[in-house]
N, CA, C and O atoms as a GROMACS GRO file, in nm:
protein
  456
    1UNK      N    1   1.087   3.731  -0.115
    1UNK     CA    2   1.148   3.579  -0.032
    1UNK      C    3   1.058   3.518  -0.164
    1UNK      O    4   0.949   3.549  -0.213
    2UNK      N    5   1.174   3.402  -0.198
    2UNK     CA    6   1.116   3.256  -0.235
    2UNK      C    7   1.115   3.161  -0.195
    2UNK      O    8   1.226   3.108  -0.200
    3UNK      N    9   1.006   3.078  -0.132
    3UNK     CA   10   1.033   2.943  -0.115
    3UNK      C   11   1.003   2.861  -0.171
    3UNK      O   12   0.899   2.868  -0.236
    4UNK      N   13   1.079   2.750  -0.171
    4UNK     CA   14   1.048   2.644  -0.255
    4UNK      C   15   1.060   2.522  -0.204
    4UNK      O   16   1.175   2.483  -0.186
    5UNK      N   17   0.931   2.418  -0.163
    5UNK     CA   18   0.915   2.332  -0.115
    5UNK      C   19   0.928   2.252  -0.143
    5UNK      O   20   0.869   2.253  -0.251
    6UNK      N   21   0.985   2.120  -0.126
    6UNK     CA   22   1.017   2.008  -0.206
    6UNK      C   23   0.947   1.968  -0.110
    6UNK      O   24   0.935   1.999   0.008
    7UNK      N   25   0.852   1.812  -0.256
    7UNK     CA   26   0.715   1.757  -0.216
    7UNK      C   27   0.738   1.624  -0.098
    7UNK      O   28   0.811   1.566  -0.179
    8UNK      N   29   0.738   1.578  -0.040
    8UNK     CA   30   0.655   1.476   0.056
    8UNK      C   31   0.587   1.372   0.003
    8UNK      O   32   0.467   1.359  -0.021
    9UNK      N   33   0.702   1.282  -0.017
    9UNK     CA   34   0.648   1.160  -0.045
    9UNK      C   35   0.577   1.084   0.045
    9UNK      O   36   0.669   1.049   0.120
   10UNK      N   37   0.477   1.034   0.091
   10UNK     CA   38   0.419   0.897   0.162
   10UNK      C   39   0.434   0.824   0.170
   10UNK      O   40   0.323   0.778   0.145
   11UNK      N   41   0.524   0.704   0.200
   11UNK     CA   42   0.545   0.535   0.186
   11UNK      C   43   0.488   0.483   0.279
   11UNK      O   44   0.531   0.502   0.393
   12UNK      N   45   0.381   0.406   0.259
   12UNK     CA   46   0.285   0.297   0.347
   12UNK      C   47   0.367   0.204   0.343
   12UNK      O   48   0.420   0.220   0.233
   13UNK      N   49   0.428   0.091   0.403
   13UNK     CA   50   0.523  -0.032   0.408
   13UNK      C   51   0.462  -0.093   0.531
   13UNK      O   52   0.392  -0.044   0.620
   14UNK      N   53   0.497  -0.180   0.516
   14UNK     CA   54   0.512  -0.278   0.624
   14UNK      C   55   0.599  -0.333   0.742
   14UNK      O   56   0.689  -0.252   0.762
   15UNK      N   57   0.605  -0.426   0.819
   15UNK     CA   58   0.748  -0.403   0.875
   15UNK      C   59   0.870  -0.460   0.882
   15UNK      O   60   0.949  -0.472   0.976
   16UNK      N   61   0.872  -0.493   0.772
   16UNK     CA   62   0.958  -0.575   0.754
   16UNK      C   63   1.084  -0.531   0.736
   16UNK      O   64   1.104  -0.434   0.662
   17UNK      N   65   1.198  -0.601   0.807
   17UNK     CA   66   1.315  -0.524   0.864
   17UNK      C   67   1.437  -0.444   0.736
   17UNK      O   68   1.516  -0.362   0.783
   18UNK      N   69   1.444  -0.469   0.604
   18UNK     CA   70   1.452  -0.393   0.492
   18UNK      C   71   1.365  -0.323   0.455
   18UNK      O   72   1.398  -0.249   0.362
   19UNK      N   73   1.245  -0.313   0.496
   19UNK     CA   74   1.178  -0.124   0.452
   19UNK      C   75   1.235  -0.024   0.562
   19UNK      O   76   1.185   0.001   0.671
   20UNK      N   77   1.344   0.022   0.509
   20UNK     CA   78   1.376   0.116   0.592
   20UNK      C   79   1.459   0.245   0.516
   20UNK      O   80   1.531   0.224   0.419
   21UNK      N   81   1.441   0.373   0.570
   21UNK     CA   82   1.553   0.439   0.549
   21UNK      C   83   1.713   0.364   0.547
   21UNK      O   84   1.781   0.410   0.455
   22UNK      N   85   1.786   0.258   0.631
   22UNK     CA   86   1.944   0.218   0.624
   22UNK      C   87   1.924   0.164   0.443
   22UNK      O   88   2.006   0.210   0.363
   23UNK      N   89   1.837   0.089   0.401
   23UNK     CA   90   1.789   0.027   0.290
   23UNK      C   91   1.846   0.094   0.165
   23UNK      O   92   1.913   0.048   0.073
   24UNK      N   93   1.788   0.244   0.194
   24UNK     CA   94   1.846   0.335   0.056
   24UNK      C   95   1.982   0.336   0.042
   24UNK      O   96   2.034   0.336  -0.069
   25UNK      N   97   2.062   0.336   0.174
   25UNK     CA   98   2.208   0.354   0.169
   25UNK      C   99   2.276   0.256   0.138
   25UNK      O  100   2.395   0.262   0.108
   26UNK      N  101   2.197   0.142   0.142
   26UNK     CA  102   2.285   0.014   0.119
   26UNK      C  103   2.264  -0.011  -0.042
   26UNK      O  104   2.314  -0.110  -0.097
   27UNK      N  105   2.170   0.107  -0.126
   27UNK     CA  106   2.142   0.062  -0.268
   27UNK      C  107   2.239   0.171  -0.343
   27UNK      O  108   2.307   0.154  -0.444
   28UNK      N  109   2.224   0.286  -0.264
   28UNK     CA  110   2.257   0.450  -0.358
   28UNK      C  111   2.348   0.497  -0.306
   28UNK      O  112   2.365   0.471  -0.188
   29UNK      N  113   2.433   0.579  -0.371
   29UNK     CA  114   2.538   0.584  -0.262
   29UNK      C  115   2.491   0.758  -0.172
   29UNK      O  116   2.399   0.835  -0.200
   30UNK      N  117   2.593   0.768  -0.068
   30UNK     CA  118   2.539   0.841   0.047
   30UNK      C  119   2.468   0.952   0.016
   30UNK      O  120   2.374   0.989   0.086
   31UNK      N  121   2.506   1.017  -0.094
   31UNK     CA  122   2.445   1.180  -0.072
   31UNK      C  123   2.254   1.124  -0.163
   31UNK      O  124   2.146   1.183  -0.150
   32UNK      N  125   2.273   1.037  -0.218
   32UNK     CA  126   2.173   1.042  -0.354
   32UNK      C  127   2.078   0.966  -0.162
   32UNK      O  128   2.033   1.038  -0.073
   33UNK      N  129   2.078   0.869  -0.163
   33UNK     CA  130   2.010   0.811  -0.025
   33UNK      C  131   1.970   0.939   0.087
   33UNK      O  132   1.859   0.960   0.134
   34UNK      N  133   2.057   0.992   0.104
   34UNK     CA  134   1.972   1.141   0.218
   34UNK      C  135   1.866   1.175   0.120
   34UNK      O  136   1.746   1.188   0.145
   35UNK      N  137   1.952   1.191  -0.049
   35UNK     CA  138   1.854   1.319  -0.022
   35UNK      C  139   1.720   1.289  -0.097
   35UNK      O  140   1.636   1.368  -0.141
   36UNK      N  141   1.726   1.097  -0.099
   36UNK     CA  142   1.583   1.054  -0.125
   36UNK      C  143   1.458   1.043   0.051
   36UNK      O  144   1.340   1.078   0.064
   37UNK      N  145   1.539   0.989   0.136
   37UNK     CA  146   1.576   1.003   0.275
   37UNK      C  147   1.511   1.126   0.355
   37UNK      O  148   1.472   1.121   0.472
   38UNK      N  149   1.502   1.280   0.236
   38UNK     CA  150   1.434   1.339   0.331
   38UNK      C  151   1.324   1.356   0.249
   38UNK      O  152   1.220   1.376   0.312
   39UNK      N  153   1.315   1.355   0.117
   39UNK     CA  154   1.190   1.386   0.052
   39UNK      C  155   1.092   1.273   0.068
   39UNK      O  156   0.996   1.274  -0.009
   40UNK      N  157   1.103   1.147   0.183
   40UNK     CA  158   1.017   1.032   0.204
   40UNK      C  159   0.961   1.082   0.322
   40UNK      O  160   0.998   1.189   0.370
   41UNK      N  161   0.868   1.008   0.376
   41UNK     CA  162   0.808   1.030   0.527
   41UNK      C  163   0.713   0.900   0.514
   41UNK      O  164   0.614   0.893   0.441
   42UNK      N  165   0.773   0.778   0.617
   42UNK     CA  166   0.766   0.646   0.592
   42UNK      C  167   0.663   0.629   0.721
   42UNK      O  168   0.685   0.652   0.840
   43UNK      N  169   0.550   0.582   0.661
   43UNK     CA  170   0.423   0.513   0.777
   43UNK      C  171   0.450   0.350   0.782
   43UNK      O  172   0.474   0.288   0.678
   44UNK      N  173   0.444   0.288   0.906
   44UNK     CA  174   0.479   0.148   0.917
   44UNK      C  175   0.259   0.117   0.979
   44UNK      O  176   0.176   0.186   1.038
   45UNK      N  177   0.262  -0.027   0.915
   45UNK     CA  178   0.122  -0.097   0.895
   45UNK      C  179   0.151  -0.156   1.059
   45UNK      O  180   0.264  -0.166   1.106
   46UNK      N  181   0.048  -0.185   1.119
   46UNK     CA  182   0.064  -0.262   1.214
   46UNK      C  183   0.116  -0.407   1.150
   46UNK      O  184   0.106  -0.441   1.032
   47UNK      N  185   0.163  -0.472   1.241
   47UNK     CA  186   0.209  -0.586   1.265
   47UNK      C  187   0.131  -0.720   1.183
   47UNK      O  188   0.184  -0.800   1.107
   48UNK      N  189  -0.013  -0.713   1.227
   48UNK     CA  190  -0.085  -0.797   1.220
   48UNK      C  191  -0.197  -0.680   1.122
   48UNK      O  192  -0.315  -0.662   1.092
   49UNK      N  193  -0.144  -0.658   1.115
   49UNK     CA  194  -0.314  -0.519   1.006
   49UNK      C  195  -0.342  -0.561   0.849
   49UNK      O  196  -0.289  -0.560   0.738
   50UNK      N  197  -0.508  -0.612   0.943
   50UNK     CA  198  -0.553  -0.693   0.845
   50UNK      C  199  -0.644  -0.567   0.699
   50UNK      O  200  -0.719  -0.584   0.602
   51UNK      N  201  -0.584  -0.462   0.760
   51UNK     CA  202  -0.668  -0.340   0.648
   51UNK      C  203  -0.517  -0.333   0.554
   51UNK      O  204  -0.534  -0.260   0.456
   52UNK      N  205  -0.399  -0.382   0.561
   52UNK     CA  206  -0.306  -0.401   0.465
   52UNK      C  207  -0.336  -0.536   0.411
   52UNK      O  208  -0.256  -0.574   0.325
   53UNK      N  209  -0.425  -0.610   0.440
   53UNK     CA  210  -0.447  -0.717   0.320
   53UNK      C  211  -0.559  -0.713   0.215
   53UNK      O  212  -0.577  -0.770   0.108
   54UNK      N  213  -0.633  -0.615   0.295
   54UNK     CA  214  -0.764  -0.571   0.207
   54UNK      C  215  -0.712  -0.458   0.075
   54UNK      O  216  -0.765  -0.455  -0.036
   55UNK      N  217  -0.595  -0.367   0.122
   55UNK     CA  218  -0.556  -0.310   0.022
   55UNK      C  219  -0.487  -0.368  -0.092
   55UNK      O  220  -0.491  -0.337  -0.211
   56UNK      N  221  -0.395  -0.503  -0.003
   56UNK     CA  222  -0.296  -0.576  -0.093
   56UNK      C  223  -0.418  -0.639  -0.193
   56UNK      O  224  -0.419  -0.611  -0.312
   57UNK      N  225  -0.508  -0.715  -0.142
   57UNK     CA  226  -0.636  -0.798  -0.241
   57UNK      C  227  -0.708  -0.676  -0.334
   57UNK      O  228  -0.748  -0.720  -0.442
   58UNK      N  229  -0.734  -0.518  -0.311
   58UNK     CA  230  -0.788  -0.465  -0.358
   58UNK      C  231  -0.682  -0.450  -0.564
   58UNK      O  232  -0.714  -0.460  -0.682
   59UNK      N  233  -0.544  -0.419  -0.476
   59UNK     CA  234  -0.491  -0.386  -0.624
   59UNK      C  235  -0.411  -0.491  -0.682
   59UNK      O  236  -0.310  -0.480  -0.750
   60UNK      N  237  -0.484  -0.616  -0.637
   60UNK     CA  238  -0.450  -0.755  -0.730
   60UNK      C  239  -0.574  -0.723  -0.775
   60UNK      O  240  -0.566  -0.675  -0.888
   61UNK      N  241  -0.676  -0.729  -0.737
   61UNK     CA  242  -0.835  -0.721  -0.873
   61UNK      C  243  -0.828  -0.614  -0.936
   61UNK      O  244  -0.889  -0.618  -1.043
   62UNK      N  245  -0.766  -0.499  -0.910
   62UNK     CA  246  -0.744  -0.383  -1.046
   62UNK      C  247  -0.626  -0.443  -1.128
   62UNK      O  248  -0.660  -0.431  -1.246
   63UNK      N  249  -0.534  -0.487  -1.122
   63UNK     CA  250  -0.496  -0.522  -1.152
   63UNK      C  251  -0.490  -0.599  -1.272
   63UNK      O  252  -0.418  -0.573  -1.368
   64UNK      N  253  -0.597  -0.724  -1.259
   64UNK     CA  254  -0.582  -0.847  -1.305
   64UNK      C  255  -0.694  -0.812  -1.382
   64UNK      O  256  -0.691  -0.838  -1.502
   65UNK      N  257  -0.861  -0.718  -1.296
   65UNK     CA  258  -0.958  -0.675  -1.386
   65UNK      C  259  -0.965  -0.555  -1.492
   65UNK      O  260  -1.042  -0.505  -1.574
   66UNK      N  261  -0.809  -0.537  -1.427
   66UNK     CA  262  -0.826  -0.363  -1.523
   66UNK      C  263  -0.674  -0.308  -1.627
   66UNK      O  264  -0.658  -0.220  -1.712
   67UNK      N  265  -0.597  -0.400  -1.574
   67UNK     CA  266  -0.426  -0.336  -1.552
   67UNK      C  267  -0.349  -0.465  -1.684
   67UNK      O  268  -0.237  -0.477  -1.734
   68UNK      N  269  -0.484  -0.544  -1.697
   68UNK     CA  270  -0.393  -0.631  -1.761
   68UNK      C  271  -0.369  -0.632  -1.900
   68UNK      O  272  -0.341  -0.736  -1.960
   69UNK      N  273  -0.377  -0.545  -1.943
   69UNK     CA  274  -0.405  -0.475  -2.087
   69UNK      C  275  -0.290  -0.338  -2.115
   69UNK      O  276  -0.254  -0.265  -2.022
   70UNK      N  277  -0.243  -0.323  -2.253
   70UNK     CA  278  -0.212  -0.215  -2.316
   70UNK      C  279  -0.281  -0.073  -2.258
   70UNK      O  280  -0.400  -0.101  -2.263
   71UNK      N  281  -0.274   0.022  -2.221
   71UNK     CA  282  -0.328   0.109  -2.162
   71UNK      C  283  -0.265   0.243  -2.293
   71UNK      O  284  -0.142   0.238  -2.284
   72UNK      N  285  -0.285   0.296  -2.348
   72UNK     CA  286  -0.230   0.433  -2.456
   72UNK      C  287  -0.130   0.566  -2.358
   72UNK      O  288  -0.034   0.640  -2.378
   73UNK      N  289  -0.200   0.541  -2.276
   73UNK     CA  290  -0.145   0.683  -2.228
   73UNK      C  291  -0.187   0.700  -2.071
   73UNK      O  292  -0.262   0.628  -2.005
   74UNK      N  293  -0.117   0.816  -2.032
   74UNK     CA  294  -0.174   0.875  -1.849
   74UNK      C  295  -0.286   0.898  -1.822
   74UNK      O  296  -0.333   0.894  -1.709
   75UNK      N  297  -0.370   0.939  -1.970
   75UNK     CA  298  -0.523   1.008  -1.950
   75UNK      C  299  -0.597   0.890  -1.953
   75UNK      O  300  -0.699   0.882  -1.885
   76UNK      N  301  -0.549   0.767  -2.044
   76UNK     CA  302  -0.630   0.608  -2.074
   76UNK      C  303  -0.620   0.628  -1.900
   76UNK      O  304  -0.675   0.725  -1.850
   77UNK      N  305  -0.584   0.580  -1.858
   77UNK     CA  306  -0.513   0.483  -1.743
   77UNK      C  307  -0.595   0.567  -1.681
   77UNK      O  308  -0.701   0.504  -1.678
   78UNK      N  309  -0.612   0.657  -1.636
   78UNK     CA  310  -0.675   0.744  -1.495
   78UNK      C  311  -0.834   0.694  -1.576
   78UNK      O  312  -0.936   0.671  -1.512
   79UNK      N  313  -0.829   0.690  -1.669
   79UNK     CA  314  -1.010   0.699  -1.700
   79UNK      C  315  -1.039   0.544  -1.689
   79UNK      O  316  -1.137   0.511  -1.621
   80UNK      N  317  -0.965   0.451  -1.749
   80UNK     CA  318  -0.999   0.342  -1.695
   80UNK      C  319  -1.013   0.295  -1.523
   80UNK      O  320  -1.097   0.226  -1.465
   81UNK      N  321  -0.929   0.344  -1.489
   81UNK     CA  322  -0.909   0.332  -1.261
   81UNK      C  323  -1.039   0.348  -1.282
   81UNK      O  324  -1.121   0.257  -1.287
   82UNK      N  325  -1.070   0.523  -1.300
   82UNK     CA  326  -1.192   0.547  -1.282
   82UNK      C  327  -1.309   0.493  -1.255
   82UNK      O  328  -1.372   0.481  -1.150
   83UNK      N  329  -1.336   0.453  -1.407
   83UNK     CA  330  -1.470   0.319  -1.443
   83UNK      C  331  -1.432   0.242  -1.373
   83UNK      O  332  -1.532   0.227  -1.302
   84UNK      N  333  -1.367   0.182  -1.338
   84UNK     CA  334  -1.333   0.037  -1.235
   84UNK      C  335  -1.381   0.100  -1.112
   84UNK      O  336  -1.477   0.049  -1.053
   85UNK      N  337  -1.323   0.208  -1.068
   85UNK     CA  338  -1.311   0.218  -0.982
   85UNK      C  339  -1.498   0.269  -0.936
   85UNK      O  340  -1.528   0.286  -0.818
   86UNK      N  341  -1.598   0.285  -1.044
   86UNK     CA  342  -1.666   0.302  -0.989
   86UNK      C  343  -1.775   0.209  -1.026
   86UNK      O  344  -1.887   0.252  -0.997
   87UNK      N  345  -1.772   0.104  -1.076
   87UNK     CA  346  -1.845  -0.020  -1.069
   87UNK      C  347  -1.821  -0.092  -0.949
   87UNK      O  348  -1.912  -0.138  -0.879
   88UNK      N  349  -1.647  -0.105  -0.914
   88UNK     CA  350  -1.666  -0.197  -0.740
   88UNK      C  351  -1.723  -0.110  -0.688
   88UNK      O  352  -1.793  -0.174  -0.610
   89UNK      N  353  -1.756   0.035  -0.667
   89UNK     CA  354  -1.834   0.110  -0.579
   89UNK      C  355  -1.982   0.071  -0.617
   89UNK      O  356  -2.053   0.024  -0.529
   90UNK      N  357  -2.027   0.087  -0.734
   90UNK     CA  358  -2.154   0.038  -0.748
   90UNK      C  359  -2.186  -0.090  -0.684
   90UNK      O  360  -2.258  -0.128  -0.591
   91UNK      N  361  -2.130  -0.127  -0.742
   91UNK     CA  362  -2.169  -0.330  -0.688
   91UNK      C  363  -2.152  -0.316  -0.569
   91UNK      O  364  -2.222  -0.405  -0.520
   92UNK      N  365  -2.080  -0.233  -0.446
   92UNK     CA  366  -2.046  -0.205  -0.323
   92UNK      C  367  -1.976  -0.332  -0.295
   92UNK      O  368  -2.029  -0.391  -0.200
   93UNK      N  369  -1.828  -0.424  -0.369
   93UNK     CA  370  -1.743  -0.479  -0.324
   93UNK      C  371  -1.714  -0.491  -0.225
   93UNK      O  372  -1.679  -0.397  -0.154
   94UNK      N  373  -1.721  -0.655  -0.175
   94UNK     CA  374  -1.633  -0.598  -0.060
   94UNK      C  375  -1.554  -0.737  -0.037
   94UNK      O  376  -1.557  -0.825  -0.124
   95UNK      N  377  -1.480  -0.753   0.087
   95UNK     CA  378  -1.343  -0.844   0.115
   95UNK      C  379  -1.425  -0.923   0.146
   95UNK      O  380  -1.541  -0.886   0.158
   96UNK      N  381  -1.387  -1.068   0.170
   96UNK     CA  382  -1.478  -1.205   0.168
   96UNK      C  383  -1.388  -1.287   0.270
   96UNK      O  384  -1.314  -1.368   0.215
   97UNK      N  385  -1.382  -1.280   0.394
   97UNK     CA  386  -1.332  -1.351   0.454
   97UNK      C  387  -1.262  -1.468   0.484
   97UNK      O  388  -1.214  -1.465   0.371
   98UNK      N  389  -1.211  -1.572   0.534
   98UNK     CA  390  -1.295  -1.706   0.569
   98UNK      C  391  -1.185  -1.727   0.684
   98UNK      O  392  -1.182  -1.845   0.718
   99UNK      N  393  -1.100  -1.651   0.747
   99UNK     CA  394  -1.038  -1.628   0.859
   99UNK      C  395  -1.138  -1.565   0.974
   99UNK      O  396  -1.123  -1.444   0.993
  100UNK      N  397  -1.248  -1.638   1.059
  100UNK     CA  398  -1.333  -1.602   1.171
  100UNK      C  399  -1.290  -1.567   1.289
  100UNK      O  400  -1.192  -1.619   1.342
  101UNK      N  401  -1.351  -1.486   1.336
  101UNK     CA  402  -1.332  -1.439   1.492
  101UNK      C  403  -1.267  -1.520   1.539
  101UNK      O  404  -1.148  -1.535   1.566
  102UNK      N  405  -1.409  -1.606   1.553
  102UNK     CA  406  -1.347  -1.729   1.667
  102UNK      C  407  -1.195  -1.836   1.594
  102UNK      O  408  -1.121  -1.910   1.658
  103UNK      N  409  -1.193  -1.820   1.512
  103UNK     CA  410  -1.086  -1.905   1.415
  103UNK      C  411  -0.954  -1.805   1.515
  103UNK      O  412  -0.887  -1.846   1.610
  104UNK      N  413  -0.954  -1.716   1.472
  104UNK     CA  414  -0.944  -1.572   1.525
  104UNK      C  415  -0.858  -1.604   1.679
  104UNK      O  416  -0.737  -1.625   1.682
  105UNK      N  417  -0.919  -1.603   1.766
  105UNK     CA  418  -0.935  -1.591   1.888
  105UNK      C  419  -0.867  -1.722   1.954
  105UNK      O  420  -0.841  -1.741   2.073
  106UNK      N  421  -0.846  -1.802   1.849
  106UNK     CA  422  -0.824  -1.998   1.900
  106UNK      C  423  -0.656  -1.935   1.869
  106UNK      O  424  -0.574  -1.905   1.956
  107UNK      N  425  -0.635  -1.925   1.718
  107UNK     CA  426  -0.491  -1.938   1.633
  107UNK      C  427  -0.436  -1.816   1.732
  107UNK      O  428  -0.324  -1.828   1.781
  108UNK      N  429  -0.482  -1.749   1.749
  108UNK     CA  430  -0.357  -1.583   1.793
  108UNK      C  431  -0.416  -1.574   1.983
  108UNK      O  432  -0.430  -1.468   2.045
  109UNK      N  433  -0.442  -1.724   2.046
  109UNK     CA  434  -0.495  -1.660   2.187
  109UNK      C  435  -0.415  -1.574   2.268
  109UNK      O  436  -0.476  -1.518   2.359
  110UNK      N  437  -0.262  -1.544   2.253
  110UNK     CA  438  -0.194  -1.498   2.344
  110UNK      C  439  -0.237  -1.305   2.322
  110UNK      O  440  -0.221  -1.219   2.408
  111UNK      N  441  -0.298  -1.285   2.167
  111UNK     CA  442  -0.307  -1.180   2.141
  111UNK      C  443  -0.456  -1.119   2.169
  111UNK      O  444  -0.486  -1.005   2.132
  112UNK      N  445  -0.542  -1.202   2.235
  112UNK     CA  446  -0.685  -1.197   2.280
  112UNK      C  447  -0.644  -1.316   2.437
  112UNK      O  448  -0.616  -1.435   2.450
  113UNK      N  449  -0.663  -1.191   2.534
  113UNK     CA  450  -0.664  -1.230   2.700
  113UNK      C  451  -0.767  -1.241   2.670
  113UNK      O  452  -0.837  -1.186   2.586
  114UNK      N  453  -0.791  -1.358   2.783
  114UNK     CA  454  -0.923  -1.399   2.861
  114UNK      C  455  -0.953  -1.319   2.958
  114UNK      O  456  -1.053  -1.340   3.027
   0.00000   0.00000   0.00000
């Protein structure tokens, strides 16, 4: 007996209304959309997910510091990203938030019940 496993692709998205399987049906013919939906596993972030902001910031920094130039091949790309990541970890780079807890509690009163 031969079992062929189709890899599932985990897709992390925000809660924007266009980010849904229905968007694939609007873009592709039904058979192709159905084929794609079967391979995708959707993970929606919390509406107020600050971790997503941190991930977006990190990708922006990666793009600016490492990917803003032409790289010869996938192996070179992997090597450059690994070196960039090692340096970020070595210096213990952190996100510097300018939005304090006090400001959040004031601005988002309805989310922080008294």
